[in-house]
N, C-alpha and C positions, 0 to 999 in steps of 0.2 A: 498442519493440514489444511489446506485452502478446496474449498472448492470451482470445478468448470464444467456444464452443462452437466451436471448431476452426479461427477463423477471426482473423487476428491483425491488430493495429490499430497505430497510432502512437498514442500514449499521451505528451502534450503535456504535456512540466514546464522548470521553470528550469535552467541547468544550473548544480549547486553540486561537481562533483567534478571535476579536471583529466580533462585530452582523453586520457587515456591512464591511465584507470582501470580499464579494461575490461584493460588487457595488465597491471597487477599486481595484479592480483586474485587470481590465481591463488599466489601470491608468501604472499598473504594471509590463505591458507585455513587455515594451525594456528590464528587468532587468533578465526576466528568465535565467535558468540556466541549463534547460534540455528541450532536446529534444524535437521535439513535439512528442506524443502532450500532454506530462505532461509540468504541469510547479510546479516552486521553485523558490526561490530564498533566499541569506543568507542573514541573519539578517530580515527578514520578518517582514515588521513595523506590519503587520495585526496581529501579532502573538501577545496576552496578556505577562506579564511579570511571571502570574502562567501558560499562555500556552507552556512559556520555557521550564518550571520546567516538568511540566509532557508529553511535547514531549522526553526530556531529558532521562526521567526516564521511557519511554514508558507505563507511566500507561494512557494514553488516548487512547491506543488497550484495556483495559479490558472489557469494556461494549461488545465489540465483541466475547466473550465470551458466550455472550445471543444469540447474530445471532448463533454458534456455538449448542447451546442445542435446539432453533427452527429448527436445519436445513437448512438454505440457507448460513451455510459458514461452512468450518470445518476448523481445528484446524492447519493444514497446505496445498499449494495450493498455485497457483497464486495468487498474491494481487488483488482487483478490484480495478477496479477506475473509474472516474467519468462518466456519458452521455457525457457528453461534451467533454471528454477524448474518448471513445468511437467511437464516430461520428467521430473522427477522424485516425480510427483506418485502413492500410493498409489488405489488402489480409489474408494475411500471420500471422498477429496477431488476427487473431480469432483463431488461437489453442488453446490461454489459455484457451478460453470459457471450451473444452474438460473434465473438471475437478471442484470441485465445489470451490469456492475463499477460500481461507484461512486468517487465524488470520498472519500468517508468513509463510516464504518460502524462495527458495534458495536466492532471490535476498535481502530478509533482514537477511540473513547472509554474503552477499557476496558484500557490499556495500551500503547497501539501496537505499537513495535519490539519489547518488554517480552515480550509473549507468547509461550507456546512456542506453535509453529505448529502442533500438533493442538488448542490450545487455541484460537487465532482461527480455526482449521476450525468447531470448536462453534459457537463466536459466527456464524458468517457462515453457518450450518447454521439457529443459531436467528433467525433473522434472516428467512431466507428460511422457515421453519416459520410463523412469528409474524408477518409482513407484515401492517403497515396503516397508514395515514396518519397517523393519528397517532404512530404508533411514529417514521416517518420526522421527523415534527417533533422530536418529542425528541430522535432522533441528533441533527440539526443542529444545534439550540441548545444540546447539550452541547458536538460537536464546535466551534460559537465560543470554547463558555465554556474551553475545553483550548488552542486557537491564542489567548486573549485573558489566559488565566492563563500561559503561556507554558509549557506542557509538551509544545512539540517536538520531532520525533525527535532 
């Protein structure tokens, strides 16, 4: 589940992690490489072999096109976060809820999960304040280049 404007929605993705991934997450917290509230570790042991491939190629994101069709996501916008991550937001982070969450966005083409959380928020706010159809087109084209360039997460 993800949260947008105080509403939860199911974000569809192909499973890339073991079924017990949430249970062992707490035991891996000391290896977190992202700033709070996000969680990411290099060579995450919870990711399956097939999961590494579908993440590298961004195939795991394809089901989110269904979210776009049913109207709870856009093609471009701030990436949605897990409810427990949103619970740790500071007041200025809530600006990202001004638009529907997107399958891709500025942070995906400018560094993906390598970005600091505050930098990700700054990029999302820049997108919100400078939105235009042309900006969306540029982000979509660059996203395709990122995927085909093999720079998945």
